[in-house]
C-alpha positions as CSV (number, residue, x, y, z in Angstrom):
1,M,44.7,132.9,-177.3
2,Q,42.9,135.8,-179.0
3,T,44.3,139.3,-178.8
4,R,42.5,142.5,-179.4
5,D,44.3,145.4,-181.2
6,Y,47.6,143.8,-180.2
7,P,50.6,143.8,-182.5
8,L,49.6,140.9,-184.7
9,I,52.0,137.9,-184.7
10,R,51.1,135.0,-187.0
11,R,52.9,131.7,-187.7
12,F,54.5,131.6,-191.0
13,S,53.6,128.4,-193.1
14,T,55.8,127.5,-196.0
15,G,54.4,125.5,-198.9
16,K,50.8,126.4,-198.1
17,R,49.4,129.9,-197.8
18,P,52.2,132.5,-197.7
19,W,50.4,134.5,-195.1
20,R,47.3,134.5,-192.9
21,R,45.9,137.9,-193.5
22,A,44.3,138.5,-190.2
23,F,45.4,142.1,-190.0
24,S,44.1,145.3,-191.2
25,R,45.0,146.7,-194.6
26,H,46.2,149.8,-192.8
27,H,49.1,148.0,-191.2
28,R,52.5,148.0,-193.0
29,I,55.2,145.4,-192.3
30,L,58.1,147.1,-190.6
31,E,60.3,144.1,-189.7
32,L,60.4,140.4,-190.3
33,W,62.1,138.4,-187.5
34,H,62.8,134.7,-187.5
35,Y,62.8,132.6,-184.3
36,A,63.2,128.8,-184.5
37,D,60.2,127.7,-186.7
38,F,58.5,131.1,-186.3
39,T,58.5,134.0,-188.5
40,V,57.3,137.1,-186.7
41,L,56.0,140.2,-188.4
42,I,56.0,143.6,-186.9
43,F,53.3,145.9,-188.3
44,S,52.9,149.6,-188.3
45,G,49.8,151.3,-187.3
46,G,49.0,153.3,-184.1
47,H,51.7,154.5,-181.7
48,Y,52.5,151.2,-180.0
49,P,56.2,150.2,-179.4
50,H,55.9,146.9,-181.3
51,R,59.6,146.1,-180.9
52,T,59.2,146.0,-177.1
53,A,56.2,143.8,-177.4
54,L,58.0,141.5,-179.7
55,R,61.0,141.1,-177.4
56,A,58.5,140.3,-174.6
57,V,56.9,137.6,-176.7
58,L,60.2,136.1,-177.7
59,T,61.2,136.0,-174.0
60,L,58.0,134.0,-173.2
61,L,58.6,131.7,-176.1
62,Y,62.2,131.1,-175.0
63,T,61.3,130.4,-171.4
64,G,58.5,128.0,-172.5
65,R,55.7,129.9,-170.8
66,V,53.7,130.2,-173.9
67,S,52.8,127.4,-176.4
68,S,54.1,127.1,-179.9
69,E,51.3,124.6,-180.8
70,S,48.5,127.0,-181.8
71,G,48.2,129.4,-184.6
72,F,48.6,132.2,-182.0
73,G,52.1,132.5,-180.5
74,M,50.7,133.9,-177.3
75,E,48.6,130.9,-176.0
76,L,49.5,130.3,-172.3
77,K,50.4,126.9,-171.1
78,R,47.8,125.5,-168.8
79,D,50.1,125.3,-165.8
80,Y,51.7,128.7,-166.2
81,W,51.0,131.4,-163.7
82,P,52.8,134.8,-163.7
83,P,54.4,135.8,-160.4
84,P,51.6,137.9,-159.0
85,L,49.2,135.0,-159.5
86,A,51.7,132.2,-158.7
87,H,49.8,131.2,-155.5
88,C,46.7,130.4,-157.6
89,G,48.6,127.4,-159.1
90,L,49.2,125.9,-155.6
91,P,46.9,123.1,-154.4
92,L,43.8,124.4,-152.6
93,L,44.1,121.6,-150.1
94,R,47.3,120.0,-148.9
95,P,47.5,116.5,-147.4
96,A,48.3,117.7,-143.9
97,D,45.6,120.4,-143.8
98,E,43.1,119.8,-141.0
99,Y,40.7,122.5,-142.2
100,V,39.3,123.3,-145.6
101,T,38.5,126.8,-146.7
102,I,35.2,126.7,-148.5
103,G,34.5,130.4,-148.6
104,E,36.7,133.5,-148.5
105,I,36.6,137.2,-149.1
106,T,39.9,139.0,-148.4
107,S,42.4,141.6,-149.4
108,D,45.3,140.1,-147.6
109,P,48.5,140.4,-149.6
110,V,50.1,137.3,-151.0
111,N,53.8,137.0,-151.7
112,N,54.0,140.8,-151.2
113,F,51.4,141.4,-153.9
114,K,48.4,143.5,-152.9
115,G,45.1,142.4,-154.2
116,N,41.7,140.8,-153.6
117,R,40.4,137.2,-153.5
118,M,36.9,135.8,-153.4
119,L,36.5,132.0,-153.2
120,Y,33.3,129.9,-153.0
121,T,32.7,126.2,-153.2
122,A,30.2,124.3,-155.3
123,L,28.8,120.7,-154.8
124,V,29.3,119.2,-158.2
125,P,27.8,115.7,-158.9
126,T,30.6,113.3,-159.9
127,E,28.9,112.8,-163.3
128,N,29.3,116.5,-164.0
129,L,32.8,116.9,-162.8
130,D,34.6,116.6,-166.2
131,T,32.1,119.0,-167.8
132,V,32.8,121.6,-165.1
133,L,36.6,121.3,-165.2
134,D,36.7,121.4,-169.0
135,A,34.3,124.4,-169.3
136,V,36.1,127.3,-170.9
137,G,36.5,130.0,-168.3
138,G,35.4,127.7,-165.5
139,L,32.5,128.2,-163.1
140,I,31.1,131.7,-162.5
141,S,33.2,132.9,-159.5
142,D,30.2,134.1,-157.5
143,V,27.2,132.8,-155.6
144,R,23.9,133.4,-157.4
145,T,20.8,134.2,-155.3
146,A,17.2,133.6,-156.1
147,P,14.5,136.3,-156.3
148,P,11.9,136.4,-153.5
149,E,9.6,133.8,-154.8
150,R,8.4,130.3,-153.8
151,A,11.1,127.7,-153.5
152,F,8.7,125.0,-154.8
153,K,7.1,125.6,-158.2
154,P,3.6,124.6,-159.1
155,D,5.0,121.5,-160.9
156,G,6.8,120.4,-157.8
157,S,10.3,121.5,-158.9
158,Y,12.6,123.1,-156.4
159,S,14.7,126.1,-156.9
160,P,17.5,126.7,-154.3
161,Q,18.1,130.2,-152.9
162,F,21.9,130.0,-153.5
163,W,23.8,128.3,-156.3
164,I,26.9,128.5,-158.5
165,D,26.6,127.9,-162.2
166,L,28.5,127.7,-165.5
167,P,28.7,130.8,-167.8
168,T,26.1,129.2,-170.0
169,G,23.7,129.0,-167.0
170,K,22.5,125.5,-168.1
171,L,24.0,123.7,-165.2
172,R,23.5,124.9,-161.6
173,F,25.2,123.5,-158.5
174,E,24.5,123.7,-154.8
175,S,26.8,126.2,-153.0
176,L,28.4,125.2,-149.8
177,V,28.4,128.9,-148.7
178,N,25.7,131.6,-148.8
179,K,26.8,135.1,-149.7
180,W,25.1,138.4,-150.2
181,D,26.0,142.1,-149.9
182,N,24.4,145.4,-148.8
183,H,26.1,148.8,-149.0
184,N,29.8,148.1,-148.4
185,K,29.3,144.9,-146.4
186,L,29.4,141.3,-147.6
187,V,28.0,138.4,-145.6
188,L,29.5,134.9,-145.9
189,L,27.9,131.9,-144.1
190,P,28.0,128.1,-144.3
191,D,25.0,126.5,-146.0
192,N,22.3,125.5,-143.5
193,A,21.9,122.1,-145.0
194,F,25.5,121.2,-144.0
195,L,25.0,122.6,-140.5
196,M,21.8,120.6,-140.1
197,C,23.3,117.4,-141.4
198,Y,25.5,117.1,-138.3
199,R,23.2,119.0,-135.9
200,L,25.9,121.6,-135.3
201,I,25.5,124.1,-132.5
202,P,26.8,127.7,-132.8
203,E,29.0,129.6,-130.3
204,V,29.7,133.3,-130.9
205,L,33.3,134.1,-129.8
206,K,34.7,137.3,-128.4
207,D,36.2,138.4,-131.7
208,G,32.8,138.3,-133.4
209,S,33.4,135.0,-135.2
210,T,31.2,131.9,-134.8
211,S,32.3,128.3,-134.2
212,W,29.9,125.4,-134.8
213,H,30.3,122.4,-132.6
214,D,29.2,118.7,-132.8
215,L,28.4,118.3,-129.1
216,N,27.4,114.6,-129.3
217,R,30.9,113.4,-130.0
218,P,32.0,116.0,-128.9
219,V,34.0,117.8,-131.6
220,Y,34.5,121.5,-131.3
221,D,35.1,124.1,-134.1
222,V,33.8,121.8,-136.8
223,V,33.0,125.0,-138.8
224,R,34.7,128.3,-138.2
225,V,33.0,131.4,-139.6
226,T,34.1,135.0,-139.8
227,P,30.8,136.2,-141.4
228,L,31.3,139.8,-142.3
229,S,33.6,141.6,-144.7
230,R,33.7,145.4,-144.9
231,Y,34.9,147.1,-148.1
232,K,36.8,150.4,-148.2
233,V,38.3,152.0,-151.3
234,V,41.9,152.1,-150.1
235,E,42.1,149.2,-147.6
236,G,39.9,146.8,-149.7
237,Y,38.0,143.9,-148.0
238,T,38.4,142.9,-144.4
239,T,38.5,139.1,-144.2
240,A,35.4,136.9,-144.1
241,R,36.1,133.2,-144.2
242,V,34.4,129.8,-143.7
243,T,36.5,126.8,-142.9
244,V,35.4,123.2,-142.2
245,L,37.1,120.2,-140.6
246,R,38.4,118.0,-143.4
247,D,36.6,114.8,-142.2
248,Y,33.2,116.5,-142.0
249,L,33.5,117.9,-145.5
250,E,34.6,114.6,-146.9
251,D,31.7,112.8,-145.1
252,Y,29.2,115.4,-146.4
253,L,30.5,115.1,-150.0
254,S,30.2,111.3,-149.8
255,L,26.6,111.5,-148.6
256,K,25.7,113.9,-151.4
257,E,27.7,111.9,-154.0
258,C,29.4,115.1,-155.0
259,V,32.9,116.6,-155.5
260,A,33.8,120.0,-153.9
261,V,34.9,122.4,-156.7
262,A,36.2,125.8,-155.7
263,T,35.6,128.7,-157.9
264,F,37.6,131.9,-157.2
265,F,38.4,135.3,-158.5
266,D,41.8,136.7,-157.6
267,E,43.5,139.9,-158.7
268,R,47.0,141.2,-157.8
269,Y,48.7,144.5,-158.4
270,S,52.3,144.7,-159.5
271,T,54.9,147.2,-160.7
272,D,57.0,146.6,-163.8
273,D,56.8,142.8,-163.5
274,S,58.5,141.6,-166.7
275,E,56.4,138.6,-167.2
276,V,53.1,140.5,-166.8
277,A,54.5,143.2,-169.1
278,A,55.2,140.5,-171.7
279,L,51.7,139.2,-171.4
280,M,49.8,142.4,-171.6
281,G,51.8,144.5,-174.1
282,N,50.3,147.9,-174.4
283,L,46.6,147.3,-174.6
284,G,46.3,144.5,-172.2
285,M,45.2,141.0,-173.0
286,S,42.8,138.3,-171.9
287,V,42.7,134.5,-172.4
288,K,40.0,131.9,-171.9
289,Q,41.1,128.3,-171.2
290,P,39.4,125.2,-169.7
291,G,38.9,126.0,-166.1
292,R,40.0,129.6,-166.1
293,E,39.9,133.1,-167.7
294,M,42.8,135.6,-167.2
295,W,43.2,139.3,-167.8
296,F,46.4,141.4,-167.7
297,K,46.1,145.2,-167.9
298,S,48.1,148.3,-167.2
299,L,47.2,150.7,-164.4
300,D,48.0,154.3,-163.4
301,V,47.8,154.3,-159.6
302,D,50.4,155.3,-157.0
303,F,51.2,151.8,-155.8
304,A,51.1,149.7,-159.1
305,N,51.1,150.0,-162.9
306,Q,49.9,146.5,-163.6
307,I,47.0,144.3,-162.6
308,S,46.6,140.5,-163.2
309,Q,43.2,138.9,-162.7
310,V,41.9,135.4,-162.9
311,S,38.6,133.7,-162.6
312,A,39.2,129.9,-162.1
313,S,37.7,126.6,-160.9
314,D,39.6,123.7,-159.5
315,T,38.9,120.5,-157.6
316,L,38.9,121.1,-153.8
317,M,38.1,117.6,-152.6
318,I,37.1,114.3,-154.0
319,P,35.6,112.2,-151.2
320,H,36.8,108.6,-150.5
321,G,34.7,107.7,-147.5
322,Q,32.4,108.6,-144.7
323,P,34.7,109.2,-141.7
324,I,31.9,110.7,-139.6
325,T,28.8,108.7,-140.5
326,H,30.6,105.4,-140.9
327,P,34.1,105.9,-139.3
328,V,36.8,103.3,-139.5
329,E,37.2,101.3,-136.3
330,P,40.1,102.8,-134.4
331,S,43.3,100.8,-133.8
332,L,45.5,102.6,-131.3
333,Q,48.9,101.7,-129.9
334,W,49.4,102.9,-126.3
335,P,53.1,103.2,-125.2
336,D,53.2,100.5,-122.5
337,H,50.5,98.2,-124.0
338,N,51.6,95.1,-126.0
339,G,50.0,95.5,-129.4
340,F,47.2,97.6,-130.8
341,I,43.8,98.1,-129.0
342,T,41.1,97.8,-131.6
343,G,37.6,99.2,-131.4
344,N,36.1,99.2,-127.9
345,G,39.0,97.1,-126.5
346,W,36.9,94.3,-125.0
347,G,39.2,91.5,-123.8
348,Q,42.4,93.4,-124.7
349,F,43.4,94.8,-121.3
350,K,45.5,93.6,-118.4
351,T,44.0,93.8,-114.9
352,L,44.2,97.4,-113.6
353,E,46.4,98.3,-116.6
354,R,47.6,101.9,-116.3
355,A,48.5,104.4,-119.0
356,F,49.9,107.9,-118.8
357,V,49.1,111.1,-120.7
358,K,50.5,114.6,-120.6
359,D,48.2,116.9,-118.6
360,E,48.0,119.1,-121.7
361,A,45.2,116.8,-122.7
362,L,43.0,118.9,-120.3
363,L,43.5,122.1,-122.4
364,A,40.6,121.0,-124.7
365,Y,38.2,120.9,-121.7
366,Q,39.3,123.2,-118.9
367,D,37.8,126.5,-120.4
368,R,34.5,125.0,-121.5
369,P,31.6,125.4,-118.9
370,E,30.0,122.0,-119.9
371,F,33.1,120.1,-118.6
372,D,33.9,119.5,-115.0
373,V,37.7,119.3,-114.8
374,H,39.2,118.3,-111.4
375,P,42.6,120.0,-111.2
376,E,43.8,117.8,-108.3
377,S,43.1,114.4,-109.9
378,G,43.0,115.4,-113.6
379,S,39.6,113.8,-114.2
380,V,37.1,115.2,-116.7
381,G,33.3,114.8,-116.6
382,Y,31.0,115.8,-119.5
383,E,27.6,116.3,-117.9
384,S,26.1,112.7,-117.6
385,R,27.5,111.6,-121.0
386,W,31.0,110.4,-120.3
387,A,33.9,110.7,-117.9
388,F,37.7,110.4,-117.9
389,S,38.1,109.1,-114.3
390,Y,39.9,106.5,-112.3
391,C,42.9,108.7,-112.6
392,N,45.4,110.7,-110.5
393,R,48.0,113.3,-111.1
394,Y,51.5,111.9,-111.7
395,G,54.3,114.4,-111.1
396,R,54.1,117.9,-112.4
397,N,53.0,117.3,-116.0
398,H,51.2,113.9,-116.3
399,I,48.1,111.9,-115.4
400,A,48.0,108.2,-114.7
401,F,44.7,106.4,-115.3
402,E,43.2,102.9,-115.8
403,L,43.1,102.3,-119.5
404,R,40.1,99.9,-119.4
405,K,38.0,102.6,-117.7
406,L,38.7,105.1,-120.5
407,Y,37.4,102.7,-123.1
408,E,34.4,101.8,-121.0
409,S,33.2,105.3,-120.3
410,A,34.4,107.6,-123.1
411,P,33.4,107.9,-126.8
412,E,35.8,107.3,-129.6
413,E,36.8,110.9,-130.2
414,V,37.7,111.3,-126.5
415,I,39.8,108.2,-126.5
416,K,41.6,109.3,-129.6
417,H,42.1,112.8,-128.0
418,F,43.8,111.3,-124.9
419,H,45.8,108.9,-127.0
420,T,47.4,111.9,-128.7
421,F,49.0,112.9,-125.4
422,A,50.0,109.4,-124.3
423,V,53.6,108.7,-123.0
424,S,55.3,105.7,-121.4
425,E,55.6,105.3,-117.7
426,A,59.3,105.7,-118.0
427,V,58.9,109.1,-119.6
428,A,56.5,110.1,-116.7
429,D,58.9,108.8,-114.1
430,K,61.8,110.7,-115.6
431,E,59.8,113.9,-115.5
432,V,59.0,113.3,-111.8
433,Q,62.7,113.1,-111.1
434,T,63.3,116.4,-113.0
435,H,60.4,118.5,-111.8
436,G,59.1,116.8,-108.7
437,K,55.6,115.8,-107.7
438,R,54.1,119.2,-107.2
439,N,51.6,120.1,-109.9
440,V,49.2,123.0,-110.5
441,G,46.4,121.1,-108.7
442,V,48.5,120.9,-105.5
443,R,49.7,124.5,-105.8
444,A,46.2,125.9,-106.5
445,K,44.8,124.0,-103.5
446,E,47.6,125.3,-101.2
447,F,46.9,128.8,-102.5
448,V,43.2,128.6,-101.7
449,E,44.0,127.2,-98.2
450,A,46.5,130.0,-97.5
451,Y,44.0,132.6,-98.7
452,L,41.2,131.2,-96.5
453,D,43.5,131.0,-93.5
454,F,44.5,134.7,-94.1
455,T,40.9,135.9,-94.3
456,K,40.0,133.8,-91.2
457,T,42.9,135.4,-89.4
458,L,41.6,138.9,-90.4
459,S,38.0,137.9,-89.4
460,D,39.3,136.7,-85.9
461,L,41.2,139.9,-85.5
462,A,38.0,141.9,-86.4
463,D,36.0,139.9,-83.9
464,A,38.7,140.6,-81.2
465,L,38.3,144.3,-81.9
466,G,34.6,144.2,-81.6
467,I,33.8,144.3,-85.3
468,V,31.2,141.9,-86.8
469,A,32.8,140.6,-89.9
470,T,32.9,137.0,-91.0
471,Q,35.5,135.3,-93.1
472,E,33.1,135.6,-96.1
473,D,32.5,139.3,-95.3
474,I,36.2,140.0,-95.5
475,G,37.3,137.7,-98.4
476,K,34.0,136.7,-100.2
477,L,34.9,133.0,-99.8
478,N,33.5,130.6,-97.2
479,R,35.6,127.6,-96.1
480,S,32.7,125.3,-95.4
481,E,31.1,126.0,-98.8
482,I,34.4,125.5,-100.6
483,D,35.0,122.2,-98.7
484,Y,31.6,121.0,-99.7
485,K,31.6,122.0,-103.4
486,G,35.3,121.9,-104.2
487,W,37.3,125.1,-104.8
488,W,37.7,124.4,-108.5
489,T,33.9,124.8,-109.0
490,F,34.0,128.5,-108.0
491,K,34.2,130.9,-111.0
492,D,36.9,133.1,-109.5
493,L,39.0,130.1,-108.3
494,K,38.7,127.9,-111.4
495,P,41.3,129.8,-113.5
496,I,44.1,129.2,-111.0
497,G,43.7,125.5,-111.4
498,R,44.4,125.5,-115.2
499,I,47.3,123.4,-116.2
500,I,50.7,125.1,-116.6
501,P,52.6,123.9,-119.6
502,L,56.4,124.1,-119.4
503,T,56.3,126.0,-122.7
504,L,53.9,128.6,-121.3
505,S,54.4,131.9,-123.3
506,F,55.3,135.2,-121.6
507,T,51.9,136.6,-122.5
508,D,50.2,133.6,-120.9
509,F,52.5,133.9,-117.9
510,L,51.4,137.4,-117.2
511,S,47.8,136.5,-117.8
512,R,48.0,133.7,-115.2
513,C,49.6,136.1,-112.7
514,K,46.6,138.3,-113.3
515,D,44.3,135.4,-112.6
516,L,46.1,134.7,-109.3
517,F,46.0,138.3,-108.2
518,E,42.2,138.5,-108.9
519,I,41.6,136.5,-105.7
520,F,43.1,139.3,-103.6
521,K,40.8,141.8,-105.2
522,A,38.0,140.0,-103.3
523,L,39.4,141.5,-100.0
524,Q,36.7,143.9,-98.8
525,K,38.1,147.4,-98.3
526,S,35.4,148.6,-95.9
527,H,36.0,145.9,-93.3
528,L,39.8,146.3,-93.5
529,L,39.4,150.0,-93.0
530,Q,37.3,149.4,-89.9
531,V,40.0,147.2,-88.5
532,L,42.7,149.9,-89.0
533,V,40.5,152.5,-87.4
534,K,40.0,150.3,-84.4
535,L,43.7,149.8,-84.2
536,G,44.2,153.6,-83.8
537,L,44.6,155.0,-87.3
538,D,42.8,158.1,-88.4
539,K,41.2,157.3,-91.7
540,N,41.4,160.9,-92.8
541,Q,45.0,161.4,-91.9
542,K,47.1,162.0,-95.0
543,V,50.2,159.8,-95.1
544,G,53.0,158.7,-97.3
545,P,54.9,160.7,-100.1
546,D,51.6,161.4,-101.9
547,K,49.9,162.6,-98.7
548,Q,46.8,160.4,-99.2
549,P,44.3,159.4,-96.6
550,I,44.2,155.7,-95.9
551,T,40.7,155.7,-97.3
552,K,42.4,155.9,-100.7
553,F,44.4,152.7,-100.1
554,E,43.5,149.6,-102.1
555,S,42.5,146.4,-100.2
556,L,46.0,144.9,-100.5
557,K,47.7,147.9,-99.1
558,L,45.2,148.1,-96.2
559,A,46.0,144.4,-95.4
560,A,49.7,145.3,-95.6
561,T,49.1,148.1,-93.2
562,V,47.7,145.7,-90.7
563,C,50.8,143.6,-91.1
564,Q,53.0,146.7,-90.6
565,L,51.3,147.5,-87.3
566,A,51.6,143.8,-86.3
567,H,55.3,143.9,-87.0
568,L,55.8,147.0,-84.8
569,C,53.9,145.4,-82.0
570,I,56.0,142.3,-82.1
571,D,59.2,144.3,-82.1
572,S,57.9,146.3,-79.1
573,G,56.6,143.3,-77.3
574,I,53.0,144.5,-77.1
575,S,49.7,143.1,-78.2
576,L,48.2,144.3,-81.5
577,V,44.7,144.1,-80.1
578,G,45.1,145.8,-76.7
579,D,48.1,148.1,-77.2
580,S,48.4,149.1,-80.8
581,G,47.8,152.7,-80.0
582,L,51.2,152.8,-78.5
583,I,53.0,152.3,-81.8
584,I,50.9,154.4,-84.1
585,A,53.4,157.2,-84.0
586,E,56.1,154.9,-85.2
587,W,54.2,153.6,-88.2
588,D,56.0,154.1,-91.5
589,T,53.7,153.7,-94.5
590,E,56.7,152.9,-96.8
591,A,58.2,150.2,-94.6
592,K,58.9,147.1,-96.6
593,L,57.7,143.7,-95.4
594,D,59.1,140.5,-96.5
595,E,55.7,138.9,-96.1
596,F,54.1,141.3,-98.6
597,N,56.9,141.7,-101.2
598,P,55.7,138.8,-103.4
599,L,52.1,140.1,-103.2
600,F,53.1,143.6,-104.4
601,A,55.3,142.0,-107.1
602,L,52.4,139.9,-108.2
603,N,50.3,143.1,-108.5
604,G,53.1,144.5,-110.7
605,L,52.9,141.6,-113.0
606,R,49.1,141.9,-113.0
607,I,49.4,145.5,-114.2
608,A,52.1,144.4,-116.8
609,A,49.6,141.9,-118.3
610,A,47.7,144.9,-119.9
611,H,50.9,146.0,-121.8
612,N,52.6,142.6,-122.4
613,V,56.1,144.2,-122.2
614,L,59.1,142.8,-120.4
615,D,60.3,146.2,-119.0
616,D,62.4,147.2,-116.0
617,K,59.3,147.1,-113.7
618,V,58.6,143.5,-114.8
619,E,62.2,142.5,-114.3
620,D,62.1,144.0,-110.7
621,A,59.0,141.9,-110.0
622,L,60.6,138.8,-111.4
623,E,63.6,139.3,-109.2
624,V,61.4,139.2,-106.1
625,F,60.4,135.7,-107.1
626,G,63.9,134.7,-108.0
627,I,63.1,134.3,-111.7
628,D,65.9,134.8,-114.3
629,K,64.3,135.6,-117.6
630,A,67.4,134.1,-119.4
631,T,66.2,130.6,-118.1
632,C,62.8,131.1,-119.7
633,H,63.6,131.0,-123.4
634,N,61.9,127.6,-123.7
635,G,58.9,128.6,-121.7
636,W,57.6,130.4,-118.6
637,G,55.9,127.4,-116.9
638,L,58.5,126.8,-114.2
639,A,58.6,130.6,-113.6
640,L,54.9,130.5,-112.9
641,D,55.5,127.6,-110.4
642,K,57.8,129.9,-108.5
643,V,55.2,132.7,-108.4
644,Y,52.6,130.3,-107.0
645,D,55.1,128.9,-104.4
646,E,56.3,132.4,-103.2
647,V,52.8,133.8,-103.0
648,I,51.6,130.8,-101.0
649,A,54.5,131.2,-98.6
650,A,53.9,135.0,-98.3
651,I,50.2,134.6,-97.5
652,G,51.0,132.0,-94.8
653,A,53.7,134.2,-93.3
654,A,51.3,137.2,-93.2
655,S,48.7,135.1,-91.3
656,Q,51.4,134.0,-88.8
657,L,52.6,137.5,-88.3
658,I,49.2,138.8,-87.4
659,R,48.5,135.9,-85.0
660,R,51.8,136.3,-83.3
661,S,51.3,140.0,-82.8
662,W,47.9,139.4,-81.4
663,H,49.0,136.8,-78.9
664,V,52.3,138.4,-77.7
């Protein structure tokens, strides 16, 4: 490695030339040190503390981090990385990685070292791979862009808009990512040729990122893109990143007969790191080697006094097949099936052979609008393309289905997906014994039935009081329409039928409680207020500790007020419809009703979802449902079951209370 204005250290050769005079005549030898087969000279000149530099060099020689094979004692070994850049020596792609990062701009710290990283990927033809990897300094760690001119030249030659090249500029390679900048923003996108190859379809997500899907198979999130990075002087770069499913990248490389080579620039800040200090001395140093160039310099900033930089290239992926274009025929072992099922399974099934999967298999489909997931049976339909059917819920957490029908109606990717969640019948039976037969499909249906019965009760009460208000007017849902279409097809009801994993997180528990309470927000305040006025309340009368008129009550509290009056009528032995005026004076706005305690507790959990904190108010709400947080350390799934069950019972009890008071 060549050094500039660095304390000159030369190997001493006996029997040949006494010295290699590569130093200035103005330097004067101050010391002569011997180390193994080295003789190290310390020269005067300037104001540099050469003894410190010497000891640093000897430390590196002793630990084997520099080579003693060249004429310069400071040549780094090819596999050596100082601590701030140690991550750069790790494999870019590990065997278990599902996604491959092909583009990245970030200032995320690594191993507690602040810094910046920019990575791009070139498509290098296999015949050029050795040339690229052996090139001193590696590929240019940037994406080049063409000027605004015609892509096709008069002679028919083609010039790409984006490419990555060697420092000589003689060899250019296709870039898998496109990148440009404007002001303090950098844009990072996957190359259109790759997206077009698999006819990928974009979906913009809530966080501003974009996912590209292969809808034919279907495979989602083939490419994940965070396209925009913003730079600030202190904070650095916000993260922009492009990742690709491993199989798709390998397939594309095979089709192109290329190898994916990543080229990256990485810099890290450090303070008084001894190995960096040994490398940079006082004036800093740089080194060029096959595949990389490194720089080590001193800094004078408040958070660091050293900076280590590298521009390097390395093999990201060598393809070995075409797993998408020409996939290997699957051979799957199902738990209760004798032997493997190969390919489409023709002739390999028993009559009406059943298999079992965890209902968590539905997670991939239940939130996507193109799929019709039936919570009661566990079936899945994808438009008119394929279906997972001939199935039924089996206990709380499983789905039983006819194995032959899955192979007959679903594509390979779907079959492999459900196979991932396969269990034996014995496992499913044991779960039924532990958690019973009630599942989220049963509970959600019972909840909808209870809600419809409650709104029908309120509608009948309104009719008895001379108010024109249908069930749909009061609760926005119509029983006949729900019976015809299926409750799970309604936008507001669909979320309550999502599966409930036993390992449900506390955050998701609160979110699901919020979904459940959203149904009650459909209760129409205006109609409930009319009912209360007809029952004898003055809508402008200020009541309660806060002295608010009942016009300020929310829908749930208005419904609870109807039940309070109903309770008073039952206790007094009079009819709510004909004699309610007799008990108005006894009405207590703060009276607690067992029928409504779970509903108000559910509202409390709904409010807590915005803060995601398990505080005293949340614990009070959990107590109403009989939930002990200490039993939820493995998940909140069973706790959510209790919420469903208690709310269903509470709605049913409220309906019965009103009807009893009406028919006393």
